[in-house]
KEKE-3310 file (N, C-alpha, C; in steps of 0.2 Angstrom, whole numbers, plus 5000, padded with zeros to 4 digits):
npx = (6381:6381:6392:6392:6381:6390:6395:6385:6387:6380:6368:6357:6354:6345:6333:6326:6321:6308:6297:6289:6299:6309:6305:6303:6316:6332:6343:6347:6342:6351:6362:6357:6356:6370:6369:6363:6371:6382:6376:6373:6385:6391:6381:6384:6398:6393:6386:6396:6405:6397:6382:6373:6365:6366:6362:6346:6344:6348:6337:6327:6331:6329:6318:6312:6315:6308:6296:6298:6301:6287:6278:6280:6276:6280:6291:6287:6294:6305:6305:6300:6308:6317:6309:6311:6324:6324:6317:6328:6339:6330:6331:6346:6347:6342:6348:6362:6359:6359:6373:6382:6391:6384:6387:6397:6394:6407:6412)
npy = (4332:4323:4316:4308:4299:4289:4284:4282:4287:4297:4296:4281:4283:4276:4274:4285:4284:4283:4271:4270:4275:4267:4256:4258:4262:4256:4244:4241:4250:4257:4257:4270:4279:4280:4285:4296:4305:4307:4315:4325:4330:4335:4345:4355:4358:4365:4374:4383:4386:4392:4401:4406:4399:4386:4384:4385:4374:4365:4368:4363:4351:4349:4352:4336:4328:4333:4331:4316:4314:4318:4308:4298:4297:4296:4306:4319:4330:4333:4335:4346:4354:4355:4360:4374:4375:4373:4384:4393:4390:4398:4410:4413:4410:4420:4431:4429:4430:4443:4446:4437:4434:4433:4419:4420:4419:4413:4420)
npz = (4970:4961:4957:4968:4965:4959:4970:4980:4994:5002:5002:4996:4982:4971:4976:4976:4963:4952:4949:4936:4929:4931:4925:4911:4909:4902:4908:4927:4939:4948:4939:4930:4938:4937:4925:4927:4937:4928:4918:4927:4933:4921:4918:4928:4925:4912:4915:4925:4913:4905:4909:4903:4895:4898:4912:4909:4903:4915:4923:4914:4916:4931:4931:4925:4937:4946:4942:4943:4956:4961:4956:4961:4974:4988:4988:4992:4998:4996:4982:4982:4987:4976:4966:4969:4968:4955:4951:4954:4946:4934:4936:4938:4924:4916:4925:4920:4905:4905:4909:4906:4892:4874:4864:4850:4832:4820:4805)
capx = (6377:6381:6397:6389:6378:6392:6396:6380:6389:6375:6359:6356:6349:6341:6328:6322:6318:6299:6294:6287:6304:6315:6302:6305:6325:6336:6347:6342:6340:6359:6364:6352:6359:6376:6368:6362:6379:6385:6372:6371:6394:6392:6378:6389:6403:6392:6386:6401:6408:6393:6378:6369:6363:6367:6355:6340:6346:6347:6330:6324:6334:6325:6310:6312:6317:6302:6289:6299:6297:6280:6275:6285:6272:6283:6296:6285:6297:6312:6301:6297:6315:6320:6306:6314:6332:6323:6316:6335:6341:6328:6334:6352:6348:6338:6354:6366:6358:6361:6377:6386:6390:6381:6393:6397:6398:6413:6411)
capy = (4327:4320:4312:4304:4294:4283:4281:4280:4290:4301:4291:4273:4285:4273:4272:4290:4282:4281:4264:4270:4278:4261:4250:4260:4263:4251:4241:4243:4258:4260:4260:4273:4285:4281:4289:4303:4307:4309:4322:4331:4334:4339:4350:4358:4361:4369:4380:4384:4388:4395:4399:4410:4393:4380:4386:4382:4366:4363:4369:4357:4343:4347:4350:4330:4327:4335:4324:4310:4313:4319:4305:4293:4299:4298:4312:4326:4338:4334:4337:4354:4359:4354:4366:4378:4374:4375:4392:4395:4388:4399:4417:4411:4410:4426:4436:4426:4432:4451:4448:4433:4437:4426:4415:4422:4416:4416:4423)
capz = (4970:4955:4961:4976:4960:4958:4977:4987:5001:5005:5003:4991:4975:4967:4982:4973:4956:4952:4946:4930:4926:4931:4920:4904:4907:4900:4915:4933:4943:4949:4932:4926:4943:4936:4919:4930:4938:4923:4915:4933:4931:4915:4919:4932:4922:4907:4919:4925:4907:4899:4912:4900:4891:4903:4917:4906:4902:4922:4924:4913:4920:4938:4930:4926:4944:4950:4940:4943:4963:4963:4951:4965:4978:4993:4992:4991:5004:4991:4975:4983:4988:4967:4961:4971:4964:4947:4951:4954:4939:4929:4940:4935:4917:4917:4925:4914:4899:4904:4912:4901:4883:4871:4858:4844:4826:4817:4799)
cpx = (6377:6390:6396:6385:6382:6393:6391:6381:6383:6370:6361:6350:6344:6335:6323:6318:6310:6301:6295:6294:6308:6312:6304:6313:6328:6341:6343:6344:6349:6361:6361:6355:6366:6374:6367:6367:6381:6383:6373:6380:6394:6388:6382:6394:6400:6389:6391:6405:6402:6383:6371:6362:6361:6363:6348:6340:6346:6341:6326:6324:6330:6319:6308:6312:6311:6295:6292:6297:6291:6277:6276:6278:6272:6287:6293:6290:6302:6311:6301:6303:6318:6316:6308:6319:6330:6322:6324:6335:6338:6331:6339:6352:6347:6344:6360:6364:6358:6369:6384:6387:6388:6388:6392:6398:6404:6411:6415)
cpy = (4321:4314:4307:4297:4288:4279:4277:4283:4293:4299:4285:4279:4281:4271:4278:4290:4281:4274:4264:4271:4271:4257:4252:4261:4259:4249:4242:4250:4262:4261:4267:4280:4284:4288:4297:4308:4310:4316:4328:4333:4337:4346:4356:4362:4368:4375:4385:4389:4394:4396:4403:4405:4387:4380:4385:4375:4362:4363:4366:4350:4342:4348:4340:4329:4328:4329:4318:4307:4313:4313:4298:4292:4298:4303:4318:4333:4338:4336:4343:4359:4357:4360:4371:4380:4377:4381:4396:4396:4393:4406:4417:4412:4417:4432:4434:4432:4441:4450:4442:4433:4431:4424:4418:4418:4416:4417:4417)
cpz = (4964:4955:4965:4972:4959:4966:4982:4993:5006:5007:4997:4987:4972:4971:4978:4965:4956:4946:4938:4925:4925:4927:4913:4903:4905:4908:4922:4937:4946:4944:4927:4931:4939:4929:4920:4935:4934:4920:4922:4934:4925:4915:4923:4929:4917:4911:4921:4919:4904:4903:4909:4897:4896:4909:4915:4905:4911:4925:4921:4915:4928:4938:4929:4932:4947:4948:4941:4951:4964:4961:4958:4972:4987:4995:4988:4992:4998:4983:4976:4983:4980:4961:4965:4968:4956:4946:4950:4948:4934:4932:4936:4927:4915:4918:4919:4908:4898:4905:4909:4893:4880:4868:4852:4838:4822:4809:4795)
residu = (MET:GLY:ILE:ASP:LYS:TYR:PHE:ASN:GLY:LEU:VAL:TYR:TRP:PRO:LYS:TYR:LEU:ALA:ASP:TRP:ILE:ASN:ASN:ILE:ALA:PRO:GLY:THR:ALA:GLN:GLN:PHE:MET:TYR:PHE:VAL:GLY:GLY:VAL:GLU:ILE:ALA:ALA:GLY:ILE:LEU:VAL:LEU:LEU:LYS:PRO:ARG:TYR:ALA:ALA:TYR:LEU:VAL:ALA:ALA:TRP:LEU:ALA:GLY:ILE:VAL:ILE:ASN:LEU:PHE:SER:TYR:GLY:GLU:TRP:TYR:ASP:VAL:GLY:VAL:ARG:ASP:LEU:GLY:LEU:MET:GLY:GLY:ALA:LEU:VAL:LEU:GLY:ARG:LEU:ALA:SER:VAL:TYR:ASP:ALA:PRO:LEU:ARG:ARG:ARG:HIS)
# end
């Protein structure tokens, strides 16, 4: 979905941004979505490379999305879906802590 934040092909993404976030974020809602798209693309790459750590970053990002959607007061169905995705990211992080080797320090 990160790439679509630049093109609004699937949906017009700024409509999902809560007013209070739009009021404190610099620039327009669409410019904020460009930032969101970049973060989501980077998160996807990080999960691909090191899920042991990045899964928890994705879970935190999804928690922010859930807060945004619930505070908007209209997108509860999407917020509940993202709450489930956050749970999946936490499970991935737990599984990766067993199956993905930790980073090693060089001496």
